[in-house]
Structure formats: structure tokens, C-alpha cells
N, C-alpha and C positions, 0 to 999 in steps of 0.2 A: 503494499499499501504505499503511494506517496499522495501528498495534498500539497501543492506549492501555489504561491502567491507571486503577484506581481501589480504594483500599483502602475496604471496609468495615470499620469499626474495630468497629463492634457485633457483628457477625456472625464478625468475623475471617476475613474471605474477600476475595481480591485479584480483584477482576471485570477480566479482561483482555477488550479488544474485537481481533478482527481483520477489517480490511475490504480487499478487493480480494485482489492476489496477494502472496504474500511470499516472499522468496527465500531460503535458509539465511543468509547473511551477514546479512541482515536480523533472523531469528529470532536469532542470536548476539548479535548488538549489543543487543537487546531483550533477551535473558536476563543480558546484563552491567549494563545499567542496572537491572533490576529485582531482581537479586540483591545490589545495591551499596545500596539504597536504605536510609536508616536509618529510613522509617518505618514497617515490619513486619518481623518476621522472614524470615529468607531460606527457609527453609523453610515459609510461611505456604500455606495449602491456595488453591485458585484456580481459579476457575467461568471457563475460557474461552469466551468467547460468539464461536462461528464461525458463527453467522448469515449475515454478510453477507461471509465468508470465499469466495474463487474457487477452488470446489474443481476447476475443468477442467484444470488443470495439473498437479494432484496424481497421482502413480504409488507404487507399491509404494517404488520408490527414494528419493523424497522422504522418505517415512515412515523409510526405515533412515538417512538422512541427519539427520533430526531426533531419533531417537534415539542417533546416536552425538554430535552436537550437544551434548544433555543430558548427556551424562556429562562434559563439562567444567565442569559446574555441581553439584557433589556435594551441595554446601550445601542443594541443592532435592530431594535424594533421598527425604527422608520426606513430602513434600507430597501431599497429595490432589487429583487434579487431573480435575474435571467437566467436560465438554466439551459445549455447547449446541449443536445444531444443528437444520436445517429441512430436510425432504425424506429421501426413502428413500436417493438416492445419498450426500449427507452424510454420513448415518448409517453406511452400508455403509463410507464412506472411513475414517471415525473407530473403526469396529468392525476395519477392518483394522491401525490403528494400535494401538490397543488390543494387538491379538493379538501384535503385534510388540514392544510393551513385554514382554509378559509370555514372549515366547521369547528375545528378543534384548535385552533390557534389564533382565534381571533383579537385575543389581548395583544399579538405581536403585530398587529396594523400594517406589516409587511405588504406590499404588493409583489405577487411572485407570476414569473412568466415562464412559459416552455417553449423553446425555440429548435428549429431543425439547423438555421444558419447563424453564423457568427453576425453575419451583417445587421439582420433583423434583430439579434439580441441587442446587439449595440444600440440600433435606432431607437428600440423601446427604453434604453436605461439612458440614453441621452435625450429623449424628449422632454420638454418641461413638465413638472409635476401639474396636476390638478385635475 
């Protein structure tokens, strides 16, 4: 597993790449490091590149745990999250996550989008809020 991040200061987007399998503790550790970085605001919008993420081990319980883990980072509650995926299976899994955020994560306030192209994800993140 690897979660890597790079801040695009010009676009004010945090680019996060997830490779392989990720456990909930690994996700929590990443979130702690990410929110503590002095390089950007903790609520910076993020493009999660999940094209190399291993979706085979993911189910609804995994996404529920991710939503619960995200509640531990209220400083991220106003960030917009664009999820970039390849393939129908990954797209469907991320739509499941998006719905769980809308149902179970209403207190997170976040806008969550699922995209098949990087250009669409970036366009969504850089559009004005409102």
C-alpha cells in the first residue's frame, strides 16, 4: 500500500494517489499526517487518484469505516473531494461511498464527486463554490 500526496499550489488542489490495498489504520495515519501539514490549509480540496487502488477487498463496511474515520478530522469537513477512477467496478464502488457520505456523513458537509477523467475532476474542483 502507498498513499502519496502532492500539493498543486497554482490550482490549490491536493493530489492524493492511492496504490494497492489500504487498511483503515493506514488511512487514519495518512489523514493525521495530511491535516498536520504546514504546506496547505487542512480543508484544501483534494483529488484522490484511485486508478491504482485495489478495490477487490472493499465492501460497504469498509466505506462505513472510512466515513467514521473521517469524522475524526473535522478540519477537513469543508473540503471538496474528487475521486478519479478507472472502470465500471471502481466507479460503482465510489458511487456507493458517495451515497454513504450523503446518508451517514451529513455532518461532514463535504461535496464528493466521482470522475473517470482527470480533466473532469480538476474542472469540478476548481469551479467556484456555491
